[in-house]
C-alpha positions as a LaTeX table, in Angstrom:
\begin{tabular}{lrrr}
\hline
Residue & $x$ (\AA) & $y$ (\AA) & $z$ (\AA) \\
\hline
Met1 & $-27.91$ & 17.69 & 58.17 \\
Leu2 & $-24.15$ & 17.81 & 57.65 \\
Ala3 & $-24.33$ & 21.01 & 55.64 \\
Ser4 & $-25.89$ & 23.06 & 58.49 \\
Pro5 & $-22.93$ & 22.89 & 60.93 \\
Leu6 & $-20.56$ & 23.56 & 58.07 \\
Leu7 & $-22.48$ & 26.64 & 57.03 \\
His8 & $-22.44$ & 27.89 & 60.65 \\
Thr9 & $-18.68$ & 27.43 & 61.09 \\
Ile10 & $-17.65$ & 29.11 & 57.83 \\
Pro11 & $-18.95$ & 32.60 & 58.88 \\
Ser12 & $-16.96$ & 32.52 & 62.11 \\
Leu13 & $-13.75$ & 31.96 & 60.14 \\
Leu14 & $-14.48$ & 34.65 & 57.58 \\
Thr15 & $-16.05$ & 37.22 & 59.89 \\
Gly16 & $-13.02$ & 39.47 & 60.26 \\
Asn17 & $-12.22$ & 39.74 & 56.58 \\
Ala18 & $-15.85$ & 40.05 & 55.54 \\
Leu19 & $-16.54$ & 42.80 & 58.10 \\
Ser20 & $-13.54$ & 44.79 & 57.00 \\
Ile21 & $-14.49$ & 44.49 & 53.32 \\
Leu22 & $-18.09$ & 45.49 & 53.92 \\
Ala23 & $-17.09$ & 48.34 & 56.24 \\
Ser24 & $-14.65$ & 49.77 & 53.73 \\
Thr25 & $-17.29$ & 49.51 & 51.00 \\
Gln26 & $-19.92$ & 51.33 & 53.02 \\
Thr27 & $-17.39$ & 53.96 & 54.10 \\
Asp28 & $-16.51$ & 54.67 & 50.50 \\
Thr29 & $-20.15$ & 54.97 & 49.50 \\
Ala30 & $-20.87$ & 57.23 & 52.42 \\
Thr31 & $-17.96$ & 59.59 & 51.83 \\
Glu32 & $-18.49$ & 59.91 & 48.03 \\
Pro33 & $-21.74$ & 62.02 & 48.36 \\
Ala34 & $-20.21$ & 64.16 & 51.07 \\
Glu35 & $-17.11$ & 64.95 & 49.04 \\
Ser36 & $-19.15$ & 65.69 & 45.90 \\
Ala37 & $-21.53$ & 68.00 & 47.78 \\
Ala38 & $-18.89$ & 69.91 & 49.80 \\
Pro39 & $-17.80$ & 72.36 & 47.07 \\
Thr40 & $-21.37$ & 73.46 & 46.26 \\
Asp41 & $-22.96$ & 74.23 & 49.60 \\
Ala42 & $-21.41$ & 72.83 & 52.73 \\
Ala43 & $-23.52$ & 74.93 & 55.10 \\
Thr44 & $-26.93$ & 73.98 & 53.78 \\
Thr45 & $-26.27$ & 70.26 & 53.30 \\
Pro46 & $-27.74$ & 68.22 & 56.13 \\
Pro47 & $-25.53$ & 65.61 & 57.70 \\
Ser48 & $-25.95$ & 62.16 & 56.17 \\
Pro49 & $-27.25$ & 59.49 & 58.43 \\
Ser50 & $-24.65$ & 57.12 & 59.74 \\
Ala51 & $-24.32$ & 53.77 & 57.92 \\
Ser52 & $-25.76$ & 50.80 & 59.67 \\
Pro53 & $-23.04$ & 48.52 & 61.02 \\
Val54 & $-22.44$ & 45.14 & 59.35 \\
Thr55 & $-23.50$ & 42.31 & 61.56 \\
Val56 & $-22.48$ & 38.70 & 61.71 \\
Asp57 & $-25.91$ & 37.73 & 60.37 \\
Asp58 & $-25.29$ & 39.68 & 57.16 \\
Val59 & $-21.98$ & 37.91 & 56.57 \\
Gln60 & $-23.53$ & 34.58 & 57.42 \\
Arg61 & $-26.35$ & 35.16 & 54.95 \\
Ser62 & $-23.92$ & 36.11 & 52.16 \\
Val63 & $-21.73$ & 33.09 & 52.83 \\
Glu64 & $-24.78$ & 30.84 & 52.99 \\
Lys65 & $-25.99$ & 32.25 & 49.68 \\
Ser66 & $-22.60$ & 31.61 & 48.00 \\
Ala67 & $-22.37$ & 28.14 & 49.47 \\
Ser68 & $-25.91$ & 27.32 & 48.40 \\
Ser69 & $-25.23$ & 28.51 & 44.84 \\
Gly70 & $-22.00$ & 26.45 & 44.68 \\
Leu71 & $-23.75$ & 23.44 & 46.15 \\
Glu72 & $-26.56$ & 23.87 & 43.66 \\
Phe73 & $-24.03$ & 23.93 & 40.78 \\
Leu74 & $-22.28$ & 20.82 & 42.07 \\
Thr75 & $-25.50$ & 18.90 & 42.53 \\
Gly76 & $-26.94$ & 20.16 & 39.23 \\
Pro77 & $-24.84$ & 20.88 & 36.11 \\
Gly78 & $-21.58$ & 19.82 & 37.73 \\
Leu79 & $-22.88$ & 16.38 & 38.56 \\
Arg80 & $-24.35$ & 15.99 & 35.09 \\
Ile81 & $-21.05$ & 17.06 & 33.46 \\
Ala82 & $-19.14$ & 14.55 & 35.56 \\
Phe83 & $-21.62$ & 11.86 & 34.59 \\
Ile84 & $-21.26$ & 12.76 & 30.89 \\
Val85 & $-17.45$ & 12.56 & 31.09 \\
Val86 & $-17.55$ & 9.19 & 32.86 \\
Val87 & $-20.01$ & 7.78 & 30.34 \\
Ala88 & $-17.83$ & 9.07 & 27.47 \\
Ile89 & $-14.77$ & 7.35 & 28.95 \\
Ile90 & $-16.68$ & 4.08 & 29.32 \\
Ile91 & $-18.06$ & 4.26 & 25.77 \\
Thr92 & $-14.57$ & 5.00 & 24.42 \\
Phe93 & $-13.13$ & 1.99 & 26.22 \\
Val94 & $-15.92$ & $-0.31$ & 25.01 \\
Ala95 & $-15.65$ & 0.98 & 21.44 \\
Arg96 & $-11.89$ & 0.42 & 21.36 \\
Arg97 & $-12.33$ & $-3.11$ & 22.68 \\
Leu98 & $-14.98$ & $-3.92$ & 20.08 \\
Ile99 & $-12.87$ & $-2.47$ & 17.28 \\
His100 & $-9.86$ & $-4.47$ & 18.51 \\
Arg101 & $-11.92$ & $-7.68$ & 18.38 \\
Phe102 & $-13.17$ & $-6.80$ & 14.92 \\
Ala103 & $-9.63$ & $-6.19$ & 13.67 \\
Gln104 & $-8.49$ & $-9.44$ & 15.28 \\
Ser105 & $-11.28$ & $-11.31$ & 13.51 \\
Ile106 & $-10.04$ & $-9.86$ & 10.23 \\
Ala107 & $-6.55$ & $-11.14$ & 10.99 \\
Asp108 & $-7.67$ & $-14.64$ & 12.10 \\
Gly109 & $-10.90$ & $-15.46$ & 10.28 \\
His110 & $-9.51$ & $-15.87$ & 6.75 \\
Thr111 & $-6.69$ & $-18.09$ & 8.00 \\
Lys112 & $-9.15$ & $-20.62$ & 9.45 \\
Arg113 & $-11.27$ & $-20.69$ & 6.31 \\
Gly114 & $-8.19$ & $-21.09$ & 4.14 \\
Arg115 & $-7.00$ & $-24.07$ & 6.16 \\
Arg116 & $-10.37$ & $-25.81$ & 5.90 \\
Ser117 & $-10.57$ & $-25.39$ & 2.13 \\
Ser118 & $-6.99$ & $-26.33$ & 1.33 \\
Ser119 & $-6.52$ & $-29.65$ & $-0.44$ \\
Ser120 & $-3.98$ & $-32.28$ & 0.49 \\
Ser121 & $-2.01$ & $-31.75$ & $-2.73$ \\
Ser122 & $-1.25$ & $-28.13$ & $-1.91$ \\
Arg123 & $-0.52$ & $-28.40$ & 1.82 \\
Ala124 & 3.14 & $-29.14$ & 1.19 \\
His125 & 3.53 & $-25.82$ & $-0.58$ \\
Ser126 & 1.41 & $-23.70$ & 1.79 \\
Gly127 & 3.92 & $-22.97$ & 4.56 \\
Ala128 & 5.54 & $-19.88$ & 3.10 \\
Ala129 & 2.28 & $-18.71$ & 1.57 \\
Asp130 & 0.51 & $-18.93$ & 4.94 \\
Ala131 & 3.29 & $-16.96$ & 6.63 \\
Ala132 & 3.09 & $-14.22$ & 4.01 \\
Ala133 & $-0.71$ & $-14.19$ & 4.23 \\
Arg134 & $-0.63$ & $-13.90$ & 8.02 \\
Thr135 & 1.78 & $-10.98$ & 7.83 \\
Arg136 & $-0.39$ & $-9.28$ & 5.26 \\
Arg137 & $-3.57$ & $-9.81$ & 7.28 \\
Ala138 & $-1.86$ & $-8.50$ & 10.41 \\
Gln139 & $-0.88$ & $-5.30$ & 8.60 \\
Arg140 & $-4.38$ & $-4.93$ & 7.20 \\
Ser141 & $-6.03$ & $-5.46$ & 10.60 \\
Thr142 & $-3.69$ & $-2.92$ & 12.20 \\
Thr143 & $-4.58$ & $-0.34$ & 9.56 \\
Val144 & $-8.31$ & $-0.94$ & 9.88 \\
Gly145 & $-8.20$ & $-0.97$ & 13.67 \\
Ser146 & $-6.26$ & 2.29 & 14.01 \\
Leu147 & $-8.53$ & 4.03 & 11.52 \\
Leu148 & $-11.75$ & 2.90 & 13.20 \\
Lys149 & $-10.42$ & 3.76 & 16.66 \\
Ser150 & $-9.51$ & 7.28 & 15.56 \\
Ile151 & $-12.93$ & 7.83 & 13.99 \\
Ala152 & $-14.75$ & 6.49 & 17.07 \\
Val153 & $-12.74$ & 8.62 & 19.53 \\
Ile154 & $-13.28$ & 11.79 & 17.49 \\
Ile155 & $-17.05$ & 11.25 & 17.23 \\
Ile156 & $-17.49$ & 10.36 & 20.93 \\
Trp157 & $-15.55$ & 13.31 & 22.31 \\
Val158 & $-17.01$ & 15.85 & 19.90 \\
Leu159 & $-20.48$ & 14.85 & 21.10 \\
Thr160 & $-19.26$ & 14.93 & 24.71 \\
Thr161 & $-17.91$ & 18.47 & 24.31 \\
Leu162 & $-21.20$ & 19.68 & 22.82 \\
Met163 & $-23.17$ & 18.17 & 25.71 \\
Ile164 & $-20.86$ & 19.80 & 28.29 \\
Leu165 & $-21.23$ & 23.20 & 26.62 \\
Gln166 & $-24.99$ & 22.79 & 26.69 \\
Glu167 & $-24.91$ & 22.00 & 30.43 \\
Leu168 & $-22.83$ & 25.14 & 31.03 \\
Gly169 & $-25.53$ & 27.25 & 29.43 \\
Phe170 & $-23.98$ & 28.00 & 26.06 \\
Asp171 & $-26.31$ & 28.47 & 23.10 \\
Leu172 & $-25.33$ & 25.80 & 20.56 \\
Ala173 & $-27.85$ & 26.77 & 17.91 \\
Pro174 & $-25.51$ & 29.17 & 16.01 \\
Leu175 & $-22.65$ & 26.67 & 16.25 \\
Leu176 & $-24.77$ & 23.80 & 14.94 \\
Ala177 & $-26.18$ & 25.97 & 12.17 \\
Ser178 & $-22.67$ & 26.98 & 11.09 \\
Ala179 & $-21.51$ & 23.38 & 11.23 \\
Gly180 & $-24.49$ & 22.32 & 9.10 \\
Ile181 & $-23.74$ & 24.94 & 6.46 \\
Ala182 & $-20.05$ & 23.98 & 6.45 \\
Gly183 & $-20.99$ & 20.30 & 6.15 \\
Ile184 & $-23.23$ & 20.97 & 3.16 \\
Ala185 & $-20.53$ & 23.03 & 1.46 \\
Leu186 & $-17.94$ & 20.35 & 2.20 \\
Gly187 & $-20.29$ & 17.65 & 0.91 \\
Phe188 & $-20.73$ & 19.41 & $-2.42$ \\
Gly189 & $-17.07$ & 20.35 & $-2.81$ \\
Ala190 & $-15.43$ & 17.16 & $-1.58$ \\
Gln191 & $-17.63$ & 14.44 & $-3.06$ \\
Thr192 & $-14.73$ & 12.95 & $-5.00$ \\
Leu193 & $-12.48$ & 12.98 & $-1.94$ \\
Val194 & $-15.10$ & 11.25 & 0.22 \\
Lys195 & $-15.69$ & 8.71 & $-2.54$ \\
Asp196 & $-11.96$ & 7.94 & $-2.73$ \\
Tyr197 & $-11.65$ & 7.49 & 1.04 \\
Leu198 & $-14.71$ & 5.25 & 1.30 \\
Ala199 & $-13.52$ & 3.10 & $-1.61$ \\
Gly200 & $-10.03$ & 2.83 & $-0.08$ \\
Phe201 & $-11.51$ & 1.86 & 3.29 \\
Phe202 & $-13.49$ & $-1.02$ & 1.78 \\
Ile203 & $-10.51$ & $-2.09$ & $-0.37$ \\
Val204 & $-8.45$ & $-2.51$ & 2.81 \\
Ile205 & $-11.24$ & $-4.24$ & 4.77 \\
Glu206 & $-12.16$ & $-6.66$ & 1.98 \\
Asp207 & $-8.51$ & $-7.36$ & 1.13 \\
Gln208 & $-9.05$ & $-6.82$ & $-2.58$ \\
Tyr209 & $-5.28$ & $-6.41$ & $-3.05$ \\
Gly210 & $-2.19$ & $-5.63$ & $-1.03$ \\
Ile211 & 1.42 & $-4.55$ & $-1.36$ \\
Gly212 & 3.31 & $-6.86$ & $-3.73$ \\
Asp213 & 0.23 & $-8.11$ & $-5.60$ \\
Val214 & 0.10 & $-8.00$ & $-9.39$ \\
Ile215 & $-3.21$ & $-6.40$ & $-10.33$ \\
Asp216 & $-5.11$ & $-5.12$ & $-13.35$ \\
Val217 & $-7.16$ & $-1.98$ & $-12.65$ \\
Gly218 & $-7.96$ & $-1.13$ & $-16.24$ \\
Glu219 & $-5.47$ & 1.46 & $-17.46$ \\
Ala220 & $-2.71$ & 0.29 & $-15.13$ \\
Ile221 & $-1.35$ & $-3.26$ & $-14.86$ \\
Gly222 & 1.55 & $-3.97$ & $-12.54$ \\
Thr223 & 2.77 & $-4.56$ & $-9.00$ \\
Val224 & 1.18 & $-2.74$ & $-6.06$ \\
Glu225 & 3.75 & $-0.65$ & $-4.18$ \\
Glu226 & 1.49 & 1.25 & $-1.79$ \\
Val227 & $-2.14$ & 1.04 & $-0.72$ \\
Gly228 & $-3.61$ & 4.20 & 0.78 \\
Leu229 & $-7.11$ & 5.27 & 1.69 \\
Arg230 & $-7.19$ & 7.75 & $-1.20$ \\
Thr231 & $-4.83$ & 6.39 & $-3.87$ \\
Thr232 & $-3.06$ & 3.19 & $-4.88$ \\
Lys233 & 0.42 & 3.15 & $-6.42$ \\
Val234 & 0.99 & 0.54 & $-9.14$ \\
Arg235 & 4.39 & $-0.09$ & $-10.80$ \\
Ser236 & 3.97 & $-1.35$ & $-14.36$ \\
Leu237 & 6.38 & $-3.68$ & $-16.15$ \\
Asp238 & 8.11 & $-0.83$ & $-18.00$ \\
Gly239 & 8.80 & 0.99 & $-14.72$ \\
Thr240 & 5.97 & 3.53 & $-14.84$ \\
Leu241 & 4.48 & 4.32 & $-11.42$ \\
Trp242 & 0.73 & 4.77 & $-11.72$ \\
His243 & $-1.19$ & 6.75 & $-9.07$ \\
Val244 & $-4.74$ & 5.41 & $-9.22$ \\
Arg245 & $-7.55$ & 7.03 & $-7.23$ \\
Asn246 & $-9.49$ & 4.42 & $-5.29$ \\
Gly247 & $-12.82$ & 5.98 & $-6.21$ \\
Glu248 & $-12.07$ & 5.45 & $-9.91$ \\
Ile249 & $-11.37$ & 1.72 & $-9.58$ \\
Leu250 & $-14.45$ & $-0.03$ & $-10.94$ \\
Arg251 & $-13.01$ & $-3.54$ & $-11.10$ \\
Val252 & $-9.76$ & $-5.19$ & $-10.02$ \\
Gly253 & $-8.08$ & $-8.28$ & $-11.42$ \\
Asn254 & $-5.68$ & $-9.72$ & $-8.85$ \\
Phe255 & $-3.11$ & $-12.20$ & $-10.17$ \\
Ser256 & $-1.64$ & $-12.86$ & $-6.71$ \\
Gln257 & $-4.49$ & $-14.23$ & $-4.59$ \\
Gly258 & $-5.23$ & $-17.88$ & $-3.92$ \\
Phe259 & $-3.39$ & $-19.53$ & $-6.80$ \\
Gly260 & $-2.34$ & $-18.87$ & $-10.38$ \\
Asn261 & $-2.77$ & $-20.70$ & $-13.67$ \\
Ala262 & $-0.08$ & $-20.68$ & $-16.32$ \\
Leu263 & $-2.07$ & $-20.68$ & $-19.57$ \\
Leu264 & $-0.07$ & $-22.18$ & $-22.46$ \\
Asp265 & $-1.07$ & $-22.60$ & $-26.11$ \\
Leu266 & 1.47 & $-25.06$ & $-27.57$ \\
Pro267 & 1.73 & $-25.60$ & $-31.36$ \\
Phe268 & 2.19 & $-29.15$ & $-32.71$ \\
Pro269 & 2.57 & $-30.35$ & $-36.32$ \\
Tyr270 & $-0.29$ & $-32.22$ & $-37.98$ \\
Asp271 & 1.57 & $-35.54$ & $-38.02$ \\
Ala272 & 2.10 & $-35.61$ & $-34.19$ \\
Asp273 & $-0.08$ & $-38.26$ & $-32.55$ \\
Glu274 & $-1.78$ & $-37.96$ & $-29.16$ \\
Asp275 & 0.77 & $-40.09$ & $-27.27$ \\
Thr276 & 3.66 & $-37.98$ & $-28.55$ \\
Val277 & 1.91 & $-34.78$ & $-27.55$ \\
Thr278 & 1.27 & $-36.09$ & $-24.03$ \\
Thr279 & 4.84 & $-37.36$ & $-23.68$ \\
Ile280 & 6.38 & $-34.04$ & $-24.72$ \\
Ile281 & 4.19 & $-32.07$ & $-22.30$ \\
Asn282 & 4.87 & $-34.37$ & $-19.33$ \\
Asp283 & 8.61 & $-34.55$ & $-20.08$ \\
Ser284 & 8.77 & $-30.75$ & $-20.22$ \\
Ala285 & 7.04 & $-30.53$ & $-16.84$ \\
Asp286 & 9.38 & $-33.15$ & $-15.30$ \\
Ala287 & 12.42 & $-31.30$ & $-16.62$ \\
Leu288 & 11.07 & $-28.05$ & $-15.14$ \\
Arg289 & 10.62 & $-29.67$ & $-11.73$ \\
Ala290 & 14.35 & $-30.37$ & $-11.64$ \\
Phe291 & 14.77 & $-26.69$ & $-10.70$ \\
Pro292 & 13.86 & $-26.10$ & $-7.02$ \\
Glu293 & 12.31 & $-22.67$ & $-7.59$ \\
Tyr294 & 9.93 & $-24.01$ & $-10.24$ \\
Asp295 & 9.21 & $-27.22$ & $-8.35$ \\
Asp296 & 8.14 & $-25.13$ & $-5.36$ \\
Ala297 & 6.03 & $-22.83$ & $-7.55$ \\
Met298 & 4.14 & $-25.62$ & $-9.40$ \\
Leu299 & 1.27 & $-26.94$ & $-7.28$ \\
Glu300 & $-0.06$ & $-29.56$ & $-9.72$ \\
Thr301 & 0.93 & $-31.45$ & $-12.84$ \\
Pro302 & 0.00 & $-29.89$ & $-16.22$ \\
Thr303 & $-3.60$ & $-30.28$ & $-17.33$ \\
Ile304 & $-4.12$ & $-30.85$ & $-21.08$ \\
Met305 & $-7.32$ & $-29.02$ & $-21.99$ \\
Gly306 & $-7.41$ & $-30.17$ & $-25.62$ \\
Val307 & $-7.23$ & $-28.67$ & $-29.09$ \\
Gln308 & $-7.59$ & $-24.90$ & $-28.90$ \\
Glu309 & $-7.03$ & $-23.94$ & $-32.56$ \\
Ile310 & $-6.35$ & $-25.48$ & $-35.96$ \\
Ser311 & $-4.54$ & $-23.30$ & $-38.48$ \\
Gly312 & $-2.68$ & $-23.84$ & $-41.72$ \\
Glu313 & 0.61 & $-24.22$ & $-39.88$ \\
Ala314 & $-0.11$ & $-26.23$ & $-36.70$ \\
Val315 & $-2.56$ & $-27.69$ & $-34.24$ \\
Thr316 & $-2.63$ & $-25.65$ & $-30.99$ \\
Ile317 & $-3.04$ & $-27.59$ & $-27.74$ \\
Arg318 & $-4.03$ & $-25.64$ & $-24.59$ \\
Val319 & $-2.29$ & $-26.61$ & $-21.33$ \\
Thr320 & $-2.73$ & $-25.14$ & $-17.84$ \\
Ile321 & $-0.42$ & $-25.46$ & $-14.84$ \\
Lys322 & $-1.63$ & $-24.52$ & $-11.34$ \\
Thr323 & 0.99 & $-22.47$ & $-9.53$ \\
Lys324 & 1.43 & $-20.32$ & $-6.48$ \\
Pro325 & $-0.14$ & $-16.87$ & $-6.75$ \\
Gly326 & 1.97 & $-14.58$ & $-8.92$ \\
Glu327 & 4.27 & $-17.40$ & $-10.12$ \\
Gln328 & 2.30 & $-18.32$ & $-13.25$ \\
Phe329 & 4.19 & $-15.94$ & $-15.51$ \\
Gly330 & 7.67 & $-17.26$ & $-14.66$ \\
Val331 & 6.52 & $-20.87$ & $-14.81$ \\
Gly332 & 4.94 & $-20.29$ & $-18.23$ \\
Arg333 & 8.10 & $-18.79$ & $-19.71$ \\
Ala334 & 10.29 & $-21.58$ & $-18.35$ \\
Phe335 & 7.88 & $-24.27$ & $-19.58$ \\
Arg336 & 7.93 & $-22.89$ & $-23.13$ \\
Gly337 & 11.72 & $-23.14$ & $-23.15$ \\
Glu338 & 11.62 & $-26.79$ & $-22.07$ \\
Phe339 & 8.87 & $-27.50$ & $-24.59$ \\
Lys340 & 10.99 & $-26.22$ & $-27.47$ \\
Gln341 & 13.90 & $-28.46$ & $-26.48$ \\
His342 & 11.73 & $-31.57$ & $-26.15$ \\
Met343 & 10.08 & $-30.89$ & $-29.49$ \\
Ala344 & 13.51 & $-30.87$ & $-31.10$ \\
Ala345 & 14.47 & $-34.04$ & $-29.17$ \\
His346 & 11.48 & $-35.88$ & $-30.71$ \\
Gly347 & 12.34 & $-34.63$ & $-34.16$ \\
Leu348 & 9.26 & $-32.44$ & $-34.46$ \\
Ser349 & 9.11 & $-28.93$ & $-35.80$ \\
Val350 & 6.30 & $-26.54$ & $-36.51$ \\
Pro351 & 6.02 & $-25.40$ & $-40.15$ \\
Trp352 & 6.07 & $-21.71$ & $-40.72$ \\
Ser353 & 4.65 & $-19.50$ & $-43.41$ \\
Gln354 & 6.88 & $-18.15$ & $-46.17$ \\
Ala355 & 6.32 & $-14.95$ & $-48.10$ \\
Val356 & 7.69 & $-14.10$ & $-51.56$ \\
Ile357 & 8.58 & $-10.45$ & $-51.99$ \\
Arg358 & 8.92 & $-9.03$ & $-55.53$ \\
Thr359 & 10.55 & $-5.69$ & $-56.17$ \\
Met360 & 9.95 & $-3.41$ & $-59.15$ \\
Pro361 & 13.02 & $-2.59$ & $-61.35$ \\
Glu362 & 14.52 & 0.87 & $-61.24$ \\
Pro363 & 13.28 & 3.35 & $-63.90$ \\
Ser364 & 16.69 & 3.71 & $-65.62$ \\
Ala365 & 17.12 & $-0.04$ & $-65.91$ \\
Ala366 & 13.63 & $-0.41$ & $-67.33$ \\
Thr367 & 14.33 & 2.25 & $-69.95$ \\
Ala368 & 17.60 & 0.60 & $-71.01$ \\
Thr369 & 15.86 & $-2.76$ & $-71.29$ \\
Arg370 & 13.09 & $-1.25$ & $-73.42$ \\
Lys371 & 15.60 & 0.44 & $-75.78$ \\
Ala372 & 17.60 & $-2.77$ & $-76.11$ \\
Ala373 & 14.40 & $-4.61$ & $-77.01$ \\
Glu374 & 13.54 & $-1.99$ & $-79.59$ \\
Arg375 & 17.03 & $-2.21$ & $-81.17$ \\
Ala376 & 16.78 & $-5.98$ & $-81.30$ \\
Ala377 & 13.40 & $-5.71$ & $-83.00$ \\
Asp378 & 14.79 & $-3.20$ & $-85.56$ \\
Thr379 & 17.76 & $-5.45$ & $-86.28$ \\
Ala380 & 15.43 & $-8.39$ & $-86.86$ \\
Asp381 & 13.29 & $-6.38$ & $-89.27$ \\
Thr382 & 16.36 & $-5.22$ & $-91.25$ \\
Ser383 & 17.68 & $-8.75$ & $-91.58$ \\
Glu384 & 14.32 & $-9.96$ & $-92.82$ \\
Glu385 & 14.18 & $-7.22$ & $-95.51$ \\
Ser386 & 17.71 & $-8.01$ & $-96.77$ \\
Thr387 & 16.83 & $-11.63$ & $-97.03$ \\
Thr388 & 13.82 & $-10.92$ & $-99.17$ \\
\hline
\end{tabular}
């Protein structure tokens, strides 16, 4: 009902311009045959009938036709395109919110579980470790969240663009066929790359290791310097920087998660009794706790596992010390130093094996010795003959 008055008022505004355009068009078409026929036979050519004048009804019909086609586009494909864009915006917003919650759960979930499972003996040492763990989880959640958001936005808007092109009347069959062929070729040629990226994604999500961790990935053992979606950089103890592809990592040993155990095999002489062994181990641990850095690193007192080995030189006792993650190596080296001093303080020492090395005489010396022996034998024979 509202469109009818509007369609009747538009022709009145455009009548002058439309009439002039249509008149000039008809004049041109009417004069072109006359001009082309004049050189051939102007006398015999009958006069062309006069063009019918353009009326207001003709202009009104043309304007109504244009308006109806525009209105049909707006109420048809245009409305559907607008609906597709609005739905895409809503889906993008919802997906980003869900991904943000997922990343936040990664940052917060492990902290709550760690606090429930922590024992009372280790709570005094967990302040700095919790701060470092929270920072690490925040970095990991940020990485995962940004990656998932980028992937979601790309997928949503690529599909939205294809749907809009379909509404505009474009034939998407050749485009989809080309994309399918390119995807197959890319799948065959980039299998290793996709494998590396997927493995790196799950390494980050599952927090298998992070920057600063000491890990063992088979060929490379050292400190992690960078964790990427495709490769991991590991600095070994001798300074070598290993670039390890994530898709080639079949198993990972992380020395820096949860806690560490300093594993010590301590040699004792056969004549050392059990009380002396226990006293030396406990005194070594007490002396080590006098240093603040080692006292903070040691979470529990040493645990004496028992006799690990009996050899011809000593009896080996295995001892473990629970430490902060990554601190077991330094604590083990320092404990061995204190153990040596306390062994000496108790007057104990470990016997060691001795080897006797015999060297062959030089050839010239052997020859001279042989000749001297022969001369001595000849002299003895001569003296015996003279005596007889």
